[in-house]
FIFIPA-724716 format. One line per 3 residues: their letters; for each residue x, y, z of N, C-alpha, C. Coordinates in pm, whole numbers, plus 50000, padded with zeros to 5 digits. Atoms other than C-alpha are relative to their C-alpha. Layout:
// residues N
A	X,Y,Z,X,Y,Z,X,Y,Z; ...;
END
This chain:
// residues 463
MSR	49998,50051,49862,51622,76195,18179,49865,49943,50040; 50129,50064,49967,51359,75960,18321,49937,50078,50112; 50077,49921,49905,51077,76126,18514,49964,49915,50114;
KGP	50035,50070,49886,51019,76014,18871,49883,50079,50068; 50107,49934,49936,50699,76095,19046,49893,49903,50045; 50111,50088,49951,50378,75951,19204,49920,49944,49886;
SFV	50090,50059,50090,50157,75717,19027,49886,49938,50074; 50115,50057,49931,49812,75592,19106,49966,49861,49936; 50007,50138,50043,49788,75205,19071,49874,49933,50055;
CQN	50124,50068,49953,49463,75010,19084,50042,49872,50076; 49966,50118,49919,49479,74743,19358,49930,49878,49955; 50073,50118,50048,49245,74515,19167,50057,49940,49876;
CGT	49945,50056,50130,49401,74493,18819,50140,50042,49974; 49863,49957,50025,49730,74678,18840,50022,50109,49903; 49990,49896,50097,49649,74946,18587,50057,50129,50069;
AHN	49942,49872,49951,49865,75273,18647,49935,50115,49932; 50065,49875,50047,49706,75613,18616,50090,50121,50042; 49918,49885,49967,49878,75954,18607,49938,50084,50111;
RWQ	50063,49920,49898,49621,76112,18838,49894,49911,50068; 50098,50076,49928,49369,75995,19096,49865,50022,49935; 50135,49996,50048,49020,75910,18981,49913,49893,50068;
GKC	50085,50095,49921,48724,75730,19138,49986,49863,49936; 50023,50127,50071,48692,75464,18871,50120,49954,49914; 49890,50048,50076,48958,75250,18723,49966,49980,49858;
EGC	50023,50019,50142,48980,75254,18346,50031,49856,49949; 49964,50137,50045,49120,74902,18329,49898,49895,50039; 50096,50106,49955,48871,74699,18531,49867,50060,50036;
TEW	50123,49929,49973,48592,74967,18585,49956,49979,50147; 50037,50002,49855,48603,74912,18966,50019,50141,50062; 49996,49878,49934,48548,75199,19200,50091,49997,50125;
NTL	49929,49975,49880,48772,75337,19475,50110,49895,50022; 49894,50106,49991,49065,75091,19400,50133,50060,49973; 49874,49940,50034,49336,75343,19314,50069,50056,50123;
SEE	49928,49944,49886,49613,75422,19563,50129,50055,49946; 49880,49932,50046,49919,75646,19528,50121,49916,50040; 49872,50071,49981,50256,75470,19490,50110,50073,49934;
GLS	49881,49939,50069,50600,75592,19409,50041,49914,49884; 49973,50078,50121,50701,75493,19065,50133,50060,49933; 49887,49952,50067,51032,75518,18887,50008,49945,49857;
ASG	49999,50051,50134,51088,75491,18516,50103,49888,49980; 49903,50105,50012,51393,75269,18566,49954,49885,50083; 50057,50122,49925,51317,74910,18675,50077,49986,50126;
PGR	49935,50030,49872,51412,74776,19016,50134,49933,49984; 49865,50061,50004,51783,74703,19071,50069,50021,49869; 49939,49978,50129,51872,74843,18719,50033,50151,49990;
KSG	49957,49861,50019,52068,75166,18664,49964,50043,49857; 50029,49942,50130,51962,75390,18382,50130,50023,49928; 49879,49977,50079,52213,75419,18097,49994,49905,49887;
KGR	49997,50081,50118,52339,75217,17803,49994,49852,50042; 50022,50140,49969,52232,74857,17794,50118,49915,49960; 49891,50090,50033,52470,74560,17772,49967,49922,49872;
LFA	50018,50081,50113,52516,74350,17467,49984,49856,50040; 50014,50141,49982,52406,73987,17448,49999,49924,49874; 49986,50079,50125,52452,73705,17201,49866,49943,49949;
LEP	50122,50055,50067,52180,73598,16955,50043,49862,49943; 49973,50131,50047,52156,73230,16859,49901,49962,49894; 50091,50038,50105,52006,73059,16555,49889,49908,50054;
LTG	50109,50081,49954,51676,72874,16571,50035,49855,49999; 49957,50144,50001,51832,72540,16470,50114,49974,50100; 49901,50030,49902,52046,72367,16726,49952,49886,50086;
ETH	50036,50118,49913,52052,72087,16981,49910,50042,50115; 50093,49973,49897,51767,72075,17218,49996,49884,50097; 50006,50099,49896,51720,71894,17547,49865,50016,50075;
DAP	50114,49985,49913,51419,71811,17756,50031,50059,50135; 49971,49937,49868,51390,72016,18076,50016,49903,50102; 49979,50090,49890,51543,71828,18364,49893,50015,50113;
RLP	50104,49995,49900,51277,71740,18616,50038,49935,50130; 49976,50059,49871,51271,71656,18982,49869,49947,50057; 50127,50043,49942,50978,71429,19083,49992,50026,50153;
CGI	50010,49965,49859,50853,71532,19426,49960,49875,50087; 50039,50125,49923,50736,71177,19522,49848,49991,50027; 50139,50008,50000,50365,71271,19525,49953,49988,49858;
SEL	50035,50032,50140,50234,71107,19211,49893,50093,49939; 50109,49920,50055,49922,71319,19175,50052,50148,49974; 49942,49871,50023,50123,71642,19209,50093,49992,49874;
DRV	49918,50021,50116,50377,71509,18956,49926,49992,49875; 50081,50017,50118,50102,71425,18717,49958,50139,49942; 50050,49867,50034,49969,71782,18719,50117,50091,49942;
TGG	49886,49915,50052,50314,71949,18678,50063,49949,49875; 49939,50051,50127,50399,71722,18380,50120,49901,50029; 49892,50096,49971,50639,71478,18563,50093,50043,50104;
GFV	49912,49953,49902,50798,71685,18831,50034,50146,49989; 49961,49861,50002,50947,72027,18907,50115,50014,49909; 49891,49969,50089,51165,72173,18634,50096,50100,50073;
RGS	49900,49917,49937,51492,72332,18747,49980,50145,49953; 50011,49860,50032,51462,72711,18762,49860,50050,49962; 50139,49957,50026,51083,72708,18719,49934,50067,50118;
VLL	50075,49935,49898,50838,72915,18911,49848,49970,49989; 50141,50041,50000,50489,72785,19003,49916,50087,50093; 50094,49918,49918,50197,72985,19140,49877,49904,50033;
VGG	50110,50093,49955,49947,72779,19346,49899,50089,50073; 50107,49928,49942,49608,72935,19426,49890,49917,50049; 50108,50077,49948,49311,72819,19619,49936,50070,50114;
DPG	50074,49934,49890,49049,72917,19875,50070,49980,50139; 49943,50017,49867,49158,72966,20239,49957,49875,50063; 50036,50124,49934,49174,72641,20424,49981,49880,49914;
IGK	50027,50111,50093,49154,72426,20110,50112,49892,50014; 49892,50096,49977,49493,72264,20192,50124,50029,49918; 49877,49964,50082,49758,72455,19986,50122,49979,50091;
STL	49884,50010,49913,50002,72481,20282,50031,49855,50034; 49982,50141,49966,49940,72119,20373,50057,49921,49886; 49951,50066,50115,50004,71997,20025,50149,50025,49980;
LIQ	49866,49959,50027,50325,72196,19985,50103,49960,50112; 49912,50053,49900,50471,72102,20324,50022,49848,49986; 49980,50145,50030,50409,71742,20231,50095,49978,49891;
AAA	49911,50010,50113,50589,71792,19896,50145,50032,50038; 49867,49966,49955,50884,71965,20065,50060,49886,50096; 49955,50106,49912,50908,71691,20330,50042,49874,49919;
TLA	49968,50115,50086,50905,71415,20063,50128,50020,49923; 49872,49977,50061,51187,71582,19874,50120,50000,50095; 49894,50003,49898,51391,71634,20196,50035,49860,50037;
KSG	49973,50141,49966,51360,71265,20276,50077,49933,49892; 49924,50054,50107,51506,71193,19935,50143,50058,49990; 49867,49947,49999,51816,71388,20016,50019,50136,49934;
HRA	49992,49871,50071,51734,71718,19839,49970,50111,50107; 50020,49886,49903,51747,72057,20012,49865,50070,49970; 50135,49937,50016,51389,72197,20059,49988,50114,50104;
VYI	50016,49888,49906,51314,72534,20215,49852,50048,49996; 50135,49957,49987,50973,72646,20338,49998,50139,50072; 50001,49866,49942,50940,73025,20404,49862,50049,50009;
SGE	50138,49957,49971,50616,73148,20564,50002,50148,50035; 50025,49863,49963,50509,73509,20570,49878,50021,50074; 50124,49989,49929,50186,73438,20746,50000,49927,50138;
EAV	49991,50075,49876,50280,73196,21025,50144,50004,50057; 49866,50012,49934,50559,73164,21275,50058,49859,49979; 49935,50137,50019,50808,72880,21257,49932,49897,50089;
AQV	50054,50099,49905,50650,72716,21566,49864,49945,49944; 50134,50037,50062,50307,72717,21381,50021,49900,49889; 49974,50087,50112,50456,72546,21074,50048,49860,50059;
RLR	49957,50127,49936,50627,72288,21306,49886,49919,50052; 50120,50069,49941,50298,72208,21472,49920,49926,49891; 50067,50063,50109,50140,72136,21135,50078,49877,49948;
AER	49920,50116,50053,50427,71917,21028,49993,49881,50091; 50014,50111,49901,50408,71713,21352,49861,49938,49988; 50131,50055,50011,50038,71673,21308,49993,49911,49882;
LGL	50007,50078,50125,50094,71533,20961,50106,49887,50001; 49903,50104,49987,50368,71302,21085,50131,50027,49923; 49890,49962,50084,50644,71493,20907,50109,50074,50084;
GGA	49909,49929,49915,50838,71624,21209,50147,49961,49980; 49866,50047,50021,51150,71417,21120,50062,50039,49871; 49945,49966,50129,51188,71559,20768,50091,50123,50017;
AVE	49898,49890,49990,51493,71786,20708,49959,50119,49915; 50044,49880,50068,51293,72078,20583,50048,50124,50075; 49949,49883,49941,51446,72418,20649,49891,50108,50007;
LAA	50111,49912,49985,51196,72666,20788,50049,50143,50038; 49971,49860,49971,51190,73049,20818,49868,50077,49996; 50113,49905,50005,50933,73325,20892,50055,50131,49964;
ETS	49936,49883,50046,51039,73612,20674,49913,50055,49888; 50071,49936,50109,50883,73867,20441,50077,50087,49910; 49916,49920,50083,51171,74066,20298,50059,49915,49892;
VED	49953,50073,50109,51252,73943,19952,50156,50001,49990; 49861,49984,50007,51608,74080,19960,50072,49906,50105; 49943,50085,49898,51679,73893,20287,49987,49850,49965;
IVA	50025,50144,50043,51525,73572,20146,50100,49960,49895; 49909,50032,50104,51734,73586,19830,50139,49987,50047; 49862,50004,49948,52052,73660,20018,50028,49876,50078;
TLS	49983,50116,49920,51999,73377,20265,50006,49870,49911; 49998,50117,50083,51916,73119,19993,50126,49992,49912; 49879,50002,50084,52221,73223,19785,50127,49977,50075;
EDK	49882,50010,49915,52457,73189,20077,50062,49863,50001; 49950,50140,49988,52478,72809,20103,49965,49926,49871; 50035,50086,50115,52400,72516,19873,49863,50037,49945;
TPR	50129,49953,50060,52127,72604,19626,49892,49902,50029; 50114,50093,49972,51795,72448,19735,49938,49951,49873; 50065,50051,50112,51610,72227,19497,49855,50051,49995;
LVV	50137,49951,49993,51268,72353,19615,49992,50111,50107; 50024,49891,49906,51167,72682,19776,49850,50027,49994; 50150,49972,49990,50805,72740,19894,49987,50138,50069;
IDS	50026,49875,49954,50698,73098,19949,49851,50014,50034; 50142,50005,49960,50374,73113,20152,49972,50128,50085; 50049,49991,50126,50239,73356,20046,50064,50122,49927;
IQT	49939,49892,50073,50343,73602,19775,49936,50135,50040; 50069,49875,49956,50090,73866,19904,50067,50057,50126; 49936,49942,49875,50294,73901,20231,50141,50045,49973;
MWT	49858,49967,50026,50626,73952,20059,50016,50156,49968; 49976,49861,50039,50780,74303,20011,50145,50020,49966; 49870,49978,50050,51086,74443,19839,50034,50144,50014;
DAV	49950,49852,49986,51299,74766,19892,49993,50071,49872; 49990,49937,50125,51295,74829,19521,49866,50072,49964; 50135,49935,50029,50923,74939,19534,49962,50081,50119;
ESA	50043,49917,49890,50792,75225,19740,49847,49991,50010; 50145,50014,49976,50449,75095,19842,49992,49899,50122; 50023,50086,49888,50293,74904,20125,49993,49851,49958;
PGT	50005,50146,50026,50325,74518,20144,49843,49963,49965; 50134,50048,50035,50026,74344,19981,49942,50086,49882; 50046,49920,50112,49969,74616,19710,50040,49927,49869;
VTQ	49970,50061,50133,49975,74528,19340,50143,50018,49963; 49865,49975,50037,50307,74693,19290,50100,49916,50081; 49910,50085,49918,50471,74509,19584,49991,49856,49955;
VRG	50019,50143,50044,50332,74171,19472,50078,49977,49865; 49935,50017,50125,50456,74224,19119,50154,50015,50012; 49856,49982,49975,50800,74349,19237,50062,49876,50067;
SAQ	49951,50117,49922,50848,74064,19484,50005,49877,49912; 49998,50117,50092,50747,73803,19227,50114,50013,49899; 49895,49985,50089,50991,73945,18982,50140,49970,50058;
SLI	49875,50033,49932,51281,73930,19229,50015,49849,50024; 49992,50139,49976,51199,73574,19318,50017,49917,49873; 49983,50068,50128,51174,73472,18951,50141,50015,49947;
RFA	49862,49981,50035,51512,73618,18881,50095,49909,50079; 49923,50088,49913,51655,73419,19172,49989,49852,49943; 50024,50135,50050,51497,73099,19037,50078,49971,49872;
KRS	49933,50018,50135,51633,73145,18680,50150,50004,50022; 49862,49992,49977,51974,73235,18810,50066,49881,50073; 49942,50099,49911,52020,72962,19074,49959,49856,49945;
GAA	50051,50128,50042,51815,72678,18908,49913,49927,50108; 50092,50056,49903,51597,72630,19217,49859,50011,49946; 50138,49993,50032,51231,72546,19170,49924,50076,50112;
VIL	50064,49911,49900,51018,72814,19350,49849,49985,49979; 50147,50012,50000,50654,72770,19441,49947,50116,50079; 50060,49887,49936,50456,73083,19521,49853,49966,50030;
VGH	50144,50016,49963,50129,73057,19712,49932,50127,49988; 50077,49884,50021,49863,73297,19608,49866,49996,50058; 50140,49997,49950,49543,73411,19770,49907,50016,49883;
VTK	50095,49986,50101,49226,73409,19577,49889,50100,50043; 50110,49905,49972,48940,73663,19549,49869,49926,50013; 50133,50059,49971,48571,73606,19617,49946,49918,49883;
DGQ	50048,50078,50120,48503,73479,19262,50101,49893,49954; 49910,50113,50033,48795,73230,19277,50121,50032,49923; 49880,49962,50076,49057,73426,19077,50113,50027,50101;
IAG	49882,49971,49924,49409,73455,19208,50017,50146,50021; 49996,49858,49971,49440,73786,19386,50137,50058,49950; 49880,49928,50053,49686,74045,19262,49999,50031,49855;
PRV	49998,49965,50143,49782,74159,18915,50004,49870,49913; 49993,50111,50089,49723,73924,18628,50136,49983,49938; 49875,50011,50056,50067,73999,18507,50092,49899,50077;
VEH	49926,50101,49928,50209,73772,18780,49977,49861,49945; 50031,50129,50058,50027,73479,18623,50076,49980,49867; 49924,50011,50126,50201,73563,18294,50150,49990,50024;
MVD	49855,50015,49970,50541,73585,18463,50042,49867,50039; 49960,50137,49947,50544,73243,18619,49987,49897,49886; 50001,50109,50102,50589,72912,18432,49876,49919,50005;
AVL	50116,50081,49991,50292,72733,18571,49901,50059,50102; 50104,49961,49910,49964,72821,18751,49917,49882,50036; 50078,50120,49954,49802,72548,18962,49884,50051,50087;
SFE	50117,49957,49922,49452,72590,19107,49958,49876,50085; 50039,50098,49909,49358,72392,19418,49853,50020,50036; 50135,49981,49992,48990,72339,19418,49937,49896,50092;
GEG	50073,50089,49908,48732,72177,19648,49895,50073,50076; 50108,49942,49918,48429,72232,19868,50016,49955,50140; 49992,50030,49861,48418,72237,20243,49910,49882,50039;
SHQ	50083,50117,49969,48134,71973,20238,50044,49873,49951; 49941,50126,50057,48343,71725,20042,50144,49990,50048; 49858,50027,49961,48670,71565,20141,50088,49995,49884;
FRI	49921,50011,50118,48785,71561,19782,50067,50134,49971; 49933,49887,50044,49043,71814,19660,50055,49976,49857; 49956,50015,50137,49122,71873,19290,50109,50101,49966;
LRA	49894,49918,50040,49453,72009,19176,50003,50006,49850; 50015,49988,50145,49424,72149,18824,50106,50101,49952; 49900,49915,50065,49687,72308,18595,49924,50100,49907;
VKN	50067,49893,50081,49551,72644,18457,50096,50040,49886; 49897,49964,50091,49887,72721,18283,50121,49914,50031; 49875,50079,49975,50198,72509,18234,50086,50007,49872;
RFG	49911,49986,50115,50487,72592,18002,50079,49862,49975; 49919,50125,50016,50650,72245,18062,49915,49873,50006; 50082,50113,49990,50349,72015,18062,49861,50031,49955;
PTD	50137,49976,50040,49983,71970,17984,49919,50082,50098; 50084,49920,49917,49711,72193,18113,49862,49937,50029; 50127,50069,49989,49430,71938,18112,50003,49883,50096;
EIG	49987,50104,49902,49556,71698,18382,49947,50047,50133; 50039,49964,49863,49409,71686,18733,50061,49905,50094; 49956,50088,49885,49533,71546,19062,49890,49999,50098;
VFE	50108,50018,49907,49281,71412,19309,50058,49962,50136; 49959,50027,49866,49337,71417,19684,49876,49988,50090; 50096,50006,49892,49137,71331,19989,50053,50057,50130;
MTG	49953,49945,49875,49162,71537,20301,49962,49909,50118; 50020,50088,49895,49202,71323,20607,50067,50067,50124; 49939,49942,49879,49313,71384,20967,50153,49996,49992;
AGL	49857,50001,50017,49669,71295,20866,50051,50075,49878; 49957,49922,50112,49683,71537,20577,49924,49959,49872; 50058,50028,50128,49613,71502,20207,50051,49858,49952;
REV	49966,50133,50047,49601,71149,20074,49974,49991,49849; 50018,50020,50141,49645,71059,19706,49891,49912,49969; 50108,50092,50050,49351,70907,19522,50042,49951,49867;
NNP	49954,50061,50124,49481,70669,19260,49888,49964,49904; 50118,50035,50084,49135,70572,19137,49887,50089,50036; 50110,49907,49963,48914,70879,19143,49865,49955,49962;
SQL	50126,50045,50033,48629,70710,18967,49935,49919,50107; 50053,50082,49891,48581,70461,19246,49955,50088,50118; 50031,49916,49898,48584,70736,19498,49883,50089,49970;
FLS	50110,49918,50032,48338,70964,19320,49872,49923,49990; 50123,50081,50008,48093,70675,19277,49968,49918,50125; 50013,50082,49878,48132,70527,19627,49873,50016,50069;
ERD	50127,49972,49925,47820,70697,19764,49885,50021,49909; 50104,49978,50103,47599,70671,19453,49869,49936,50042; 50132,50050,49970,47225,70631,19494,49954,49913,49886;
LGS	50034,50099,50101,47127,70316,19304,49846,50002,49986; 50139,50013,50021,46779,70308,19153,49921,50126,50016; 50069,49873,49979,46701,70679,19205,49985,50068,49864;
PGT	50013,49931,50131,46560,70874,18904,50077,50133,50006; 49916,49876,50008,46763,71169,18785,50148,49984,50025; 49853,50028,49989,47111,71013,18814,50054,49920,49886;
AVF	49934,50072,50104,47339,70911,18538,50151,50007,50016; 49851,50014,49987,47702,70801,18529,50065,50047,49867; 49927,49945,50121,47922,71002,18289,50142,49948,50001;
AGI	49867,50044,50028,48241,70848,18148,50082,50108,49944; 49934,49882,50049,48465,71149,18114,50151,49975,49996; 49855,50004,50011,48834,71223,18039,50059,50131,50057;
EGT	49934,49884,49946,49050,71456,18246,50150,49980,49970; 49862,50015,50043,49383,71491,18064,50013,49864,49934; 49986,50131,50047,49495,71136,17999,49932,49897,50079;
RPV	50066,50095,49905,49292,70983,18276,49853,49996,49984; 50144,50011,50006,48942,70848,18236,49944,50013,50143; 50054,49979,49870,48717,70955,18526,49851,49976,49981;
LVE	50143,50020,49994,48364,70829,18598,49938,50074,50118; 50059,49912,49903,48140,71067,18786,49849,49991,49986; 50147,50005,50004,47770,71079,18877,49945,50140,49977;
IQA	50073,49877,50025,47552,71355,18731,49857,49985,50054; 50126,50000,49933,47245,71431,18935,49913,50116,49945; 50098,49901,50058,46935,71620,18795,49875,49989,50082;
LVA	50132,49990,49936,46614,71736,18959,49917,50095,49916; 50093,49920,50078,46328,71868,18748,49868,49994,50075; 50124,49987,49911,46029,71991,18956,49914,50112,49945;
PSS	50085,49895,50044,45727,72196,18867,50020,50125,50068; 49976,49874,49949,45774,72567,18932,49876,50089,50014; 50111,49901,49973,45535,72821,19085,50046,50144,49967;
LGT	49946,49874,50031,45760,73107,18968,49972,50042,49859; 50025,49961,50138,45707,73319,18659,50121,49969,49915; 49882,50043,50070,46071,73249,18561,50064,49884,50078;
PRR	49943,50118,49926,46181,72896,18653,50153,50020,50028; 49856,50000,49962,46513,72846,18825,50085,49908,49919; 49902,50086,50064,46818,72699,18655,50128,50011,50078;
AVV	49887,50005,49910,47088,72602,18906,50093,49886,49959; 49898,50104,50041,47412,72421,18807,50123,50002,50091; 49883,50014,49919,47700,72302,19022,50090,49899,49929;
GWD	49903,50099,50060,48008,72150,18853,49990,49995,49849; 50012,50002,50147,47898,72216,18492,49977,50136,49948; 50020,49865,50064,47862,72505,18244,49854,50033,49992;
TSR	50143,49966,50007,47535,72690,18281,49953,50019,49857; 50040,49987,50144,47535,72779,17907,49976,49871,49937; 50013,50134,50057,47579,72418,17822,49864,49937,50039;
LAM	50128,50055,49960,47274,72322,18029,49890,50068,49919; 50101,49928,50072,47067,72600,17860,49987,49945,49857; 50005,50048,50139,47167,72458,17517,49935,49859,49995;
VLA	50059,50135,49994,47073,72097,17616,49847,50011,50012; 50142,49980,49977,46737,72217,17743,49928,50048,49873; 50060,49942,50126,46667,72410,17421,49993,49889,49900;
VLE	50001,50106,50087,46765,72108,17212,49882,49894,50030; 50105,50098,49952,46528,71877,17415,49862,50057,49965; 50139,49938,50030,46237,72129,17367,49979,50003,49853;
AHC	50017,49976,50145,46296,72193,17001,49986,49868,49922; 49992,50126,50085,46365,71838,16871,49938,49882,50064; 50058,50116,49933,46210,71614,17133,49865,50022,50069;
GVK	50132,49969,49942,45898,71792,17251,50004,49999,50148; 49992,49998,49854,46026,71810,17612,49978,50140,50045; 50032,49863,49953,45858,72114,17767,50046,50017,50139;
LGG	49944,49974,49868,46055,72242,18060,49986,50149,50039; 50018,49858,49970,45942,72604,18055,49931,50024,50132; 50069,49983,49870,45729,72545,18367,50065,49926,50115;
HDV	49939,50082,49900,45978,72347,18562,50142,50066,50044; 49866,49966,49950,46278,72431,18790,50096,49885,49961; 49900,50098,50039,46593,72253,18676,50128,50019,50086;
YLN	49879,50000,49917,46885,72164,18912,50088,49899,49951; 49907,50099,50047,47194,71988,18789,50126,50010,50093; 49888,50003,49902,47488,71876,19013,50091,49888,49955;
VAG	49903,50105,50022,47810,71692,18952,50051,49955,50136; 49971,50048,49861,47865,71474,19259,50148,49989,50022; 49862,50008,49965,48188,71480,19445,50080,50123,49994;
GLR	49925,49871,50003,48286,71845,19388,50086,50009,49873; 49924,49987,50124,48443,71777,19044,49933,50094,49895; 50052,49913,50102,48399,72038,18771,50030,49942,49856;
IGE	49989,50063,50133,48337,71906,18420,49999,50116,49896; 49996,49896,50107,48433,72113,18113,49978,49940,49863; 50003,50051,50141,48417,71876,17815,49851,49976,49953;
PAA	50136,50013,50049,48105,71864,17591,49952,49856,49991; 50047,50143,49998,48092,71479,17613,49907,49971,50102; 50091,50020,49887,47885,71521,17926,49858,50035,49955;
DLA	50139,49959,50040,47583,71643,17717,49901,49887,50009; 50080,50117,50006,47442,71291,17673,49957,49959,50140; 50030,50040,49868,47469,71206,18037,49905,50101,50076;
AAA	50085,49892,49947,47311,71537,18143,49860,49994,49954; 50140,50010,50055,47021,71492,17909,49932,49873,50057; 50060,50127,49940,46968,71133,18035,49949,50024,50142;
ALI	50041,49971,49863,46959,71256,18396,49876,50088,50004; 50116,49910,50000,46716,71536,18315,49873,49931,49964; 50122,50075,50051,46469,71308,18127,49959,49898,50106;
SSL	50033,50104,49888,46495,71045,18401,49930,50063,50113; 50063,49933,49888,46400,71299,18668,49860,50049,49959; 50137,49947,50045,46114,71446,18452,49896,49892,49992;
VNA	50098,50107,50018,45944,71113,18383,50003,49904,50120; 49988,50089,49883,46047,70952,18719,50035,49857,49958; 49960,50132,50050,46225,70668,18542,50151,49976,50033;
PLP	49859,50030,49968,46543,70530,18707,50076,49945,49884; 49913,50053,50099,46825,70465,18465,50066,49875,50048; 49937,50123,49960,47002,70131,18464,50123,50032,50085;
ADA	49892,49974,49909,47252,70124,18752,50135,49962,49942; 49872,50053,50057,47513,69946,18539,50028,50062,49857; 49982,49935,50136,47509,70195,18243,50078,50131,50021;
VYF	49931,49873,50005,47744,70483,18157,49958,50074,49866; 50051,49922,50116,47669,70764,17912,50113,50102,49966; 49914,49892,50042,47894,70995,17705,49968,50028,49851;
GEV	50030,49955,50135,47841,71190,17381,49967,50148,50004; 50025,49857,50013,47818,71543,17255,49869,50018,49920; 50130,49978,50068,47474,71675,17157,50014,50131,49923;
SLS	49995,49881,50083,47458,71920,16862,49874,50076,50002; 50124,49919,49996,47202,72194,16809,49891,49939,49906; 50098,50067,50083,47035,71977,16546,49936,49878,50067;
GAV	50050,50119,49931,46977,71703,16803,50079,49873,49977; 49917,50115,50028,47245,71475,16661,50094,49975,50113; 49896,50039,49897,47482,71288,16898,50129,49975,49934;
RPV	49873,50006,50071,47837,71338,16787,50103,49917,50080; 49896,50080,49934,48138,71123,16855,50091,50089,50085; 49906,49924,49917,48390,71226,17123,50131,49920,49999;
AQA	49865,50062,50002,48760,71153,17168,50019,49896,50111; 49954,50100,49903,48916,70855,17357,49884,49914,50053; 50111,50091,49956,48604,70636,17361,50055,49867,50052;
PAR	49955,50122,49939,48803,70315,17416,50052,50013,50141; 49952,49981,49863,48968,70456,17733,49877,50013,50090; 50121,49982,49918,48619,70554,17864,49935,49861,50026;
LKE	50068,50126,49986,48477,70211,17795,50080,49900,50088; 49909,50087,49917,48779,70033,17954,49989,50035,50150; 50012,49956,49854,48743,70235,18279,49864,49954,50054;
AAK	50134,50042,49960,48369,70157,18288,49996,49855,50028; 49991,50140,49978,48437,69789,18249,50080,49961,50127; 49914,50029,49888,48705,69794,18516,49921,50024,50134;
LGF	50077,49969,49884,48455,69938,18762,49874,49916,50016; 50118,50091,49994,48189,69670,18696,49882,50040,49918; 50118,49961,50077,47956,69850,18455,49992,49903,49882;
TRA	50021,50095,50104,47804,69629,18184,49939,50065,49879; 50060,49933,50119,47633,69883,17951,50064,50136,49976; 49944,49866,50035,47746,70196,17767,49912,50054,49889;
VMP	50073,49927,50104,47539,70442,17570,50083,50107,49954; 49914,49905,50060,47746,70640,17329,49961,50028,49855; 50044,49968,50145,47732,70794,16981,50018,49888,49905;
EGA	49992,50113,50096,47669,70559,16693,50126,50015,49911; 49889,49978,50091,47942,70717,16483,50136,49956,50061; 49874,50040,49936,48216,70620,16736,49980,49871,50074;
RDT	50035,50126,49928,48063,70289,16841,50124,49910,49999; 49882,50092,49986,48341,70066,16973,49956,49889,50088; 50030,50111,49922,48355,69739,17155,50100,49990,50113;
CEG	49911,50023,49889,48498,69645,17492,49952,49874,50068; 50037,50127,49939,48505,69309,17661,49932,50017,50132; 50079,49985,49875,48238,69287,17928,49895,50112,49994;
LRV	50089,49891,50011,48036,69581,17802,49906,49975,49881; 50095,49999,50108,47719,69586,17592,49977,50145,49957; 49995,49864,50047,47742,69901,17384,49880,50026,49920;
SGI	50116,49954,50074,47435,70086,17257,50031,50131,49935; 49959,49877,50074,47495,70345,16985,49868,50070,49963; 50116,49927,50042,47252,70628,16924,50049,50122,49911;
DNI	49951,49896,50088,47270,70897,16650,49917,50126,50027; 50086,49882,49981,46992,71130,16773,49954,50006,50144; 50042,49991,49858,46889,71264,17117,49859,49947,50018;
AAL	50142,50041,49991,46525,71177,17034,49993,49850,50034; 50002,50145,49969,46614,70804,17051,50018,49977,50153; 49972,50021,49858,46747,70845,17403,49874,50046,50080;
VAN	50124,49951,49929,46430,71047,17513,49892,49888,49988; 50105,50105,50013,46198,70777,17371,50025,49878,50085; 49968,50116,49918,46385,70498,17546,49969,50027,50144;
ISA	50019,49970,49863,46379,70665,17884,49857,50023,50026; 50144,49978,49979,46021,70777,17844,49922,49875,50004; 50069,50133,49996,45912,70425,17778,50015,49932,50136;
RGG	49980,50059,49869,46051,70329,18120,49938,50081,50111; 50061,49913,49895,45855,70609,18300,49907,49929,50092; 50090,50060,49900,45661,70534,18613,49856,50022,49970;
AGQ	50147,49982,50015,45292,70502,18645,49957,50133,50029; 50049,49867,49971,45106,70823,18616,50083,50110,49947; 49912,49893,50062,45390,71010,18442,49961,50019,49861;
PRL	50032,49970,50141,45326,71180,18112,50110,49947,49905; 49903,50049,50106,45481,71022,17806,50041,50122,49918; 49943,49889,50068,45703,71263,17612,49973,49973,49849;
RQA	50024,50011,50147,45599,71327,17253,50119,50056,49924; 49900,49950,50084,45849,71377,16978,49951,50113,49911; 50045,49890,50075,45840,71703,16804,50004,49969,49847;
G	50004,50021,50146,45743,71712,16431,49944,49867,49963;
END
């Protein structure tokens, strides 16, 4: 017979303990355990003999998952072409970043196309959601609204009439289910509520979007098991000082995970940005040392972005290394290569690196552009305003080829650039571009050092 009794569940990671203790063994956090009722049998399932189900062979006829484009091209790009029937998406982001705005726009666009869309808010009243929709000019859309937090009531209401094509739950942390004996917002309630909504989506074929809160370090709040239960996890990123918003797929069972969608926050809501490169470079400082244009790839889309660097003498015993929008470890590697193979001594300098526009770069092809910006700032030598840089720097100082070089060059030529500095091994041609290939980072350092301003030290090559 299954044993029923209290269990102590960590509110940070969801690890269950048989007794209370000050420190969680799963995440090593202190004072995060709370007592919750726990049953050995799952919610809504009677203990006893299981039912039989049919097993099918691996070979057989397969079909692509049917998709429903929402009408917002940037959102469709990230999801892989639209919402899949019966799929569940988890959307996370900082408070005020625009999650609710984006989803009410998506629901309204689907409703205007004749599909049933339901928006259920557990944080706001119906009147507040209506005010937002009117401010966005969506008051005439046939979106069905409700302010409810009981999962059983939500599932019963949605199952009563025609199955909706899209259901938005804002947010999953406010939902609660009778199958779990704990307070709303706890790890057990979030997990139980998500499980009930996922079962409804799979049974009915409706696409369900769950809005999730994020913690101080940017992770989606609640147990990590919720991210494993859903079909896709989307992260809505951005900074309050920038009007740009980046929608990125962290996990996607039905599409790529390297695509991004770019939006601009305006007074009338989120506006799609069809050409992110032009937007990221619109306020570029021409002729300033320490700036280089990087030709990157985000998914299948080439994106040009400005990398800014500042190298200044330091009065501290340990110079500062500050990075925004790039990997700190990658910067440390590039600095070590410059010192070991190019004689660039930065041990007594503070180094600041920033990716303009709020975009975060993850590919190693940005090594060459970052190195060019650093050397340009150190010797006070502005880089050519019509040049783009891309290439991976190895620990030996060699510049290695990167993928999709023709697409990078084509995007640069389209935006009016006339020069490209890239690895010699992947040297390609593009109409309207003068391509310069380099095989070692020392060649780049020597070229920029020769352009240095008066009174600036020339950099010597090591060895």
